[in-house]
VMD Tcl script that draws the C-alpha trace (Angstrom):
set ca {
  {73.88 101.11 79.66}
  {72.80 99.07 82.69}
  {72.26 95.97 81.19}
  {75.48 95.77 79.55}
  {77.45 96.23 82.70}
  {75.05 93.53 84.51}
  {76.19 91.66 81.12}
  {79.81 91.94 81.95}
  {79.85 91.13 85.63}
  {78.09 88.09 84.98}
  {80.86 87.21 81.74}
  {84.01 88.25 84.17}
  {82.66 86.28 86.95}
  {81.14 83.12 87.61}
  {80.25 83.05 91.12}
  {78.96 79.97 92.38}
  {77.90 79.12 96.40}
  {77.89 75.68 97.52}
  {76.74 74.20 100.44}
  {78.56 71.26 102.20}
  {78.51 69.38 104.48}
  {75.49 71.39 106.42}
  {78.09 73.91 107.68}
  {80.37 75.38 105.05}
  {79.19 77.92 102.59}
  {81.86 79.01 99.96}
  {81.90 81.81 97.37}
  {83.62 80.80 94.70}
  {85.15 83.49 91.29}
  {86.90 82.32 88.97}
  {87.54 78.66 90.51}
  {88.68 80.31 93.35}
  {87.10 80.44 97.10}
  {86.62 84.12 97.71}
  {84.82 83.51 101.04}
  {84.31 80.95 102.82}
  {82.00 80.87 106.39}
  {82.10 78.15 108.40}
  {79.92 77.00 111.58}
  {80.77 75.06 114.09}
  {78.85 74.74 117.34}
  {79.39 78.14 119.14}
  {81.75 79.57 116.77}
  {81.90 80.93 113.08}
  {84.88 81.31 110.86}
  {84.77 83.56 107.47}
  {87.99 83.67 105.52}
  {88.16 85.90 102.42}
  {91.35 85.77 101.15}
  {93.79 84.93 103.33}
  {92.36 87.52 105.63}
  {89.93 85.51 108.74}
  {87.20 86.57 110.68}
  {86.13 84.40 113.88}
  {83.29 84.87 115.69}
  {82.97 83.03 118.85}
  {80.41 83.00 121.34}
  {80.94 82.17 124.71}
  {78.55 80.84 127.49}
  {79.30 83.83 129.65}
  {80.88 86.04 127.19}
  {80.88 86.75 123.42}
  {84.76 86.97 121.49}
  {85.24 88.44 118.20}
  {88.65 88.20 116.60}
  {89.16 89.72 113.29}
  {92.72 88.51 111.68}
  {94.90 90.84 109.07}
  {98.00 89.23 107.95}
  {99.98 89.19 111.39}
  {97.27 91.82 113.30}
  {94.47 90.91 115.44}
  {92.35 92.82 116.80}
  {90.19 90.65 119.66}
  {86.88 92.30 121.12}
  {85.66 90.47 124.55}
  {81.91 91.34 125.46}
  {81.50 89.77 129.05}
  {78.57 90.32 131.64}
  {79.81 94.24 133.38}
  {82.50 95.46 130.58}
  {83.89 95.09 127.00}
  {87.28 94.78 126.25}
  {89.34 95.34 123.17}
  {93.18 94.07 122.57}
  {94.98 94.70 119.80}
  {97.51 91.85 119.48}
  {100.87 90.70 117.31}
  {100.13 86.62 116.23}
  {103.35 84.56 116.55}
  {104.10 81.89 114.90}
  {102.05 78.95 116.23}
  {99.00 81.79 116.21}
  {99.42 82.05 112.88}
  {99.72 78.73 111.80}
  {96.50 77.95 113.37}
  {94.36 81.25 112.15}
  {95.45 80.18 108.86}
  {96.89 76.51 109.02}
  {100.08 77.69 106.86}
  {103.57 77.61 108.44}
  {104.78 81.24 108.14}
  {107.25 82.15 105.41}
  {110.72 82.95 105.78}
  {110.71 87.21 106.14}
  {114.35 88.90 106.07}
  {115.28 92.48 107.18}
  {116.09 95.02 104.59}
  {112.90 97.14 104.47}
  {113.27 100.07 106.93}
  {115.54 103.02 107.71}
  {118.76 103.57 107.70}
  {121.32 105.95 109.30}
  {125.27 106.09 109.39}
  {128.64 107.28 109.48}
  {130.71 107.78 106.34}
  {134.51 107.39 105.89}
  {136.99 106.37 103.13}
  {139.78 103.72 103.48}
  {142.71 102.34 101.48}
  {143.25 106.38 100.67}
  {145.69 106.81 98.09}
  {146.57 110.99 96.62}
  {149.15 110.14 94.39}
  {149.23 112.37 91.41}
  {146.34 114.78 93.30}
  {146.36 117.39 95.66}
  {147.00 115.88 99.23}
  {143.98 115.37 101.69}
  {141.67 117.49 100.24}
  {138.89 114.44 100.83}
  {139.54 114.98 104.44}
  {135.92 114.65 106.49}
  {134.16 115.93 109.51}
  {132.81 112.52 110.62}
  {130.36 113.43 112.69}
  {128.60 115.47 110.05}
  {129.14 112.90 107.14}
  {126.22 111.19 107.35}
  {124.05 108.57 105.42}
  {120.13 108.35 105.26}
  {118.72 105.08 103.55}
  {115.15 104.22 102.48}
  {115.01 100.25 101.51}
  {111.13 100.78 100.42}
  {110.98 96.89 98.46}
  {112.05 93.44 100.10}
  {111.61 90.20 98.48}
  {112.42 87.09 100.55}
  {113.37 83.50 99.22}
  {113.16 80.73 101.79}
  {115.96 78.05 101.10}
  {114.73 75.41 103.73}
  {111.49 73.11 103.50}
  {110.67 72.86 106.79}
  {112.18 75.85 108.98}
  {111.84 78.86 108.14}
  {115.33 80.61 109.72}
  {117.65 81.05 106.54}
  {117.03 82.51 103.32}
  {118.25 85.30 100.37}
  {116.66 88.37 101.17}
  {117.06 91.55 97.76}
  {114.88 94.88 97.35}
  {115.33 97.93 96.08}
  {116.54 101.35 98.27}
  {117.17 104.96 98.30}
  {121.11 105.64 99.78}
  {122.09 109.29 100.37}
  {125.49 109.96 101.29}
  {126.59 113.70 102.68}
  {130.91 113.79 102.59}
  {131.05 117.21 105.13}
  {134.77 118.45 104.12}
  {137.15 119.21 107.10}
  {138.94 121.82 105.50}
  {137.66 124.98 103.78}
  {137.45 123.65 100.28}
  {135.02 122.78 97.62}
  {135.12 120.25 94.61}
  {135.62 120.89 90.80}
  {135.73 119.34 87.84}
  {138.66 120.64 85.69}
  {140.03 118.88 82.29}
  {138.63 115.62 83.46}
  {140.09 115.40 86.78}
  {138.56 116.75 90.17}
  {140.11 118.40 92.31}
  {139.70 121.22 95.33}
  {139.00 124.72 94.96}
  {139.97 126.58 98.47}
  {137.14 128.66 99.85}
  {137.49 131.47 102.97}
  {137.36 130.40 106.12}
  {135.91 133.28 107.55}
  {132.11 133.35 107.20}
  {132.13 129.34 105.75}
  {129.60 127.28 108.11}
  {129.52 124.42 105.75}
  {130.89 122.53 102.51}
  {129.99 118.89 101.71}
  {129.82 116.61 98.48}
  {126.73 115.09 98.34}
  {125.52 111.63 96.18}
  {122.59 109.81 95.56}
  {122.68 105.91 94.46}
  {119.30 103.16 93.61}
  {120.84 100.76 96.19}
  {120.47 96.66 95.33}
  {121.21 93.84 98.29}
  {121.86 90.47 97.53}
  {122.23 88.70 101.30}
  {122.07 85.53 102.65}
  {120.26 85.94 106.35}
  {120.51 83.36 109.80}
  {118.09 83.57 112.36}
  {118.23 82.33 115.53}
  {114.80 79.87 116.31}
  {112.48 81.95 118.67}
  {109.43 81.96 119.78}
  {107.07 84.49 117.86}
  {107.70 86.63 114.62}
  {110.35 88.76 114.57}
  {111.22 87.89 118.24}
  {115.01 86.55 117.74}
  {118.43 87.45 116.49}
  {119.82 87.36 113.01}
  {122.66 87.95 111.38}
  {122.95 88.78 107.59}
  {126.06 89.75 104.62}
  {126.23 89.44 100.91}
  {126.49 91.95 98.07}
  {125.25 95.49 98.06}
  {125.08 97.04 94.42}
  {124.87 100.54 93.52}
  {123.40 103.19 90.66}
  {124.38 106.08 90.92}
  {121.41 109.20 90.26}
  {123.01 112.05 91.18}
  {125.93 114.50 92.95}
  {126.12 118.10 93.97}
  {128.16 120.29 96.37}
  {126.54 122.57 99.13}
  {128.37 125.58 100.07}
  {127.29 127.67 103.04}
  {129.49 131.14 103.19}
  {128.17 133.96 104.92}
  {124.40 133.02 105.10}
  {124.67 132.59 101.08}
  {123.94 128.89 99.81}
  {125.81 127.68 96.81}
  {124.91 124.41 94.79}
  {127.33 122.66 92.14}
  {125.59 119.92 90.50}
  {128.10 117.67 88.40}
  {129.25 114.12 88.37}
  {132.66 115.15 89.83}
  {133.79 112.03 87.93}
  {132.72 110.09 90.87}
  {131.86 106.61 89.50}
  {128.62 105.65 88.30}
  {128.27 101.78 89.84}
  {129.58 100.67 92.89}
  {129.89 97.34 94.31}
  {130.31 95.97 98.18}
  {130.13 93.91 101.02}
  {127.46 94.28 103.81}
  {127.02 92.35 107.16}
  {124.25 93.08 109.34}
  {123.30 91.85 112.89}
  {119.96 92.70 114.77}
  {117.49 91.54 117.32}
  {113.74 92.03 116.68}
  {113.05 95.72 114.73}
  {116.85 96.99 115.16}
  {120.21 96.05 113.83}
  {123.82 97.23 113.23}
  {125.40 97.50 109.51}
  {128.63 97.84 108.27}
  {129.04 98.34 104.27}
  {132.47 98.21 102.58}
  {132.53 99.12 98.85}
  {134.88 97.55 96.68}
  {134.88 99.93 93.89}
  {136.94 103.40 93.93}
  {134.82 106.62 94.89}
  {136.27 108.46 91.77}
  {136.57 106.89 88.13}
  {140.13 105.42 87.79}
  {142.66 108.00 87.30}
  {140.27 110.81 87.29}
  {140.56 111.51 91.07}
  {142.25 110.03 94.40}
  {141.95 106.48 95.41}
  {139.26 105.92 97.87}
  {137.36 102.92 98.90}
  {133.56 104.65 100.80}
  {132.58 102.55 103.64}
  {129.68 103.04 106.22}
  {128.91 101.89 109.90}
  {125.26 102.63 111.19}
  {121.67 101.17 112.62}
  {118.64 100.31 110.59}
  {115.30 100.75 111.73}
  {112.79 97.83 110.02}
  {109.93 100.22 109.78}
  {107.67 97.93 107.17}
}
mol new
graphics top color blue
foreach p $ca { graphics top sphere $p radius 0.5 }
foreach p [lrange $ca 0 end-1] q [lrange $ca 1 end] { graphics top cylinder $p $q radius 0.2 }
display resetview
């Protein structure tokens, strides 16, 4: 078994160590540099993939620098004390470490919170105003967990396309003492007792996909500047339910309530560093055509870019 494992390793990986120009050692796997060690006077650089470790020997002190992505750990050992610092590398420092210009990176992935409402309201043929909302408690929560960036400039990195995936949860708290029912393919209100009623809402969950163009104001440092973006936002409904809390008892009803299974809208965002304000307006009516009143949902909120 041991011999078979050794044979498998030798077959899959052809490692070669080459000494070049007396100061450089490279370890290759499948034709690619895996580890590169460069000695240059009082400094030794070790590169593992795209990550670098710099060891610098000074006359009066020693400095060890470790970089992973945009983050660096710097340890300085002086005559009398040692100092440890964590630093976020700006664009110039990143290019100095890696020899590559940083790529365009947009702003989508993060955590969102907003306020929901409706526009272009038309109750023709339906009970009037049953979708009136308590806006203070009608909230959107978004978790944008996946992001892709496409730079469209050769020399600069401040204009590009941004897309990805997100999960968007919308709560619509009713201001009236009602809940919803799906009756013969038509959505309508069901009146509730006002006394003892503490909550009645409709909740939806959508998988969200953005396609946005982003413009960034060039400033020194990564994510240290203003930016504005805009584009389309598509959504696929994953689920919906109503929730009523009456006399301390909670009741849920899972149904599609004739809510449109797909939605498409326009979104715009403006921000500084890790915080942005956003607004989204959906062209798609909230309910399926002819199955509920005409309502176009929109949201205004704030996004914290956490990753």
